C-alpha positions, 0 to 999 in steps of 0.5 A: 266518260274520259274528258281530258286527255292524260298522259299516261306511262306503260313501264315497257321492259318486259310484259304486255306493255303494248296491250295496255297502251292500246287500251288506254289510247282507245279510252283518249289517253296519250300514251308513252313507253318508259324505259328510262328514268327521264321518260317519268318527265311530263307524264300525268300516271303510269302502269306496270304491266304483267310479266316476270317480276324477278326479272322486271325488278333487275332490269329496273335496277340495271336501268336506274328506275327504281328509285324514281319510280317509287318517287313517282308512285308517292304523288302519280296515279300507278296502275299494276297487273299481275308482276305490276301488283308484285312491284307496288307491294311492299312485301312477298310472302315468300322469296325476296326480289326488289319491290317497290314498297308503294301499297301496304300489301303483302302478295303471293308470288305465282300463287295460282300456280306456274304457266300451265296452270292459267286459266280464265275466271269470274272475278268479282269487281267491286269499284269503289261507288260502284255496284259489284260486277263480275270481270273476264279475269285471266289469270297467268302465274299470277299472284294474290295479296295475302295481307293488306294494311291501314288504307288499302281497300279490296276491288277484286276477289276470286272466289275467296282471294283478293285480286285486285286492291286499290290504296289511293291513288294506287291500284293493283290487279292480280289478273290481266285486264289488258287481255280481254276486250273489257276496258272498265277498269282502264277507264276507271283508272283514269278516272282516278288519273282525271281526279287526282292533281297534275304533278309532272315534276319528278326528280330523276337521276340520269348519269 
């Protein structure tokens, strides 16, 4: 159970940010939508939703969010889903785009195919300290993780592909848990938030 009421921001530039917000609110978190750097102030954690990663990177840059988000991820828990996983990564296997570089992983964008190849499939979820379970994976233009660096744990796989990782207080999944009725990933993330030291001072540069 979530025994505290953390304040969790959801990056609201595009994608399924409302669905993340509803799931987090249902678990007892206070949710705030984030579109500007100043809105990171006072947050205990952040969720970066799915969407279109190249567009998301451009919007982050135009809104002056890229560097503040990088600093935020240094000492705050962050969960990224689908495009959010890409944004958290240090490298992509093809092309180039703005990345936060917070997790020592290499991802392949659109690895499972384009929009028409979207599907649902059973994900093997192995959260630390818990037995392996099956999770309903919703894959929409989803990436997968091709390489992980030291300190990165694999927490989810689909067939033989890595689709979920954790590095310290940072988590990323290639699928969309917010589009299901299963709140186990969000619940686990809020447990990380509850255990993390509170650090609500984030330097921002606001014009």
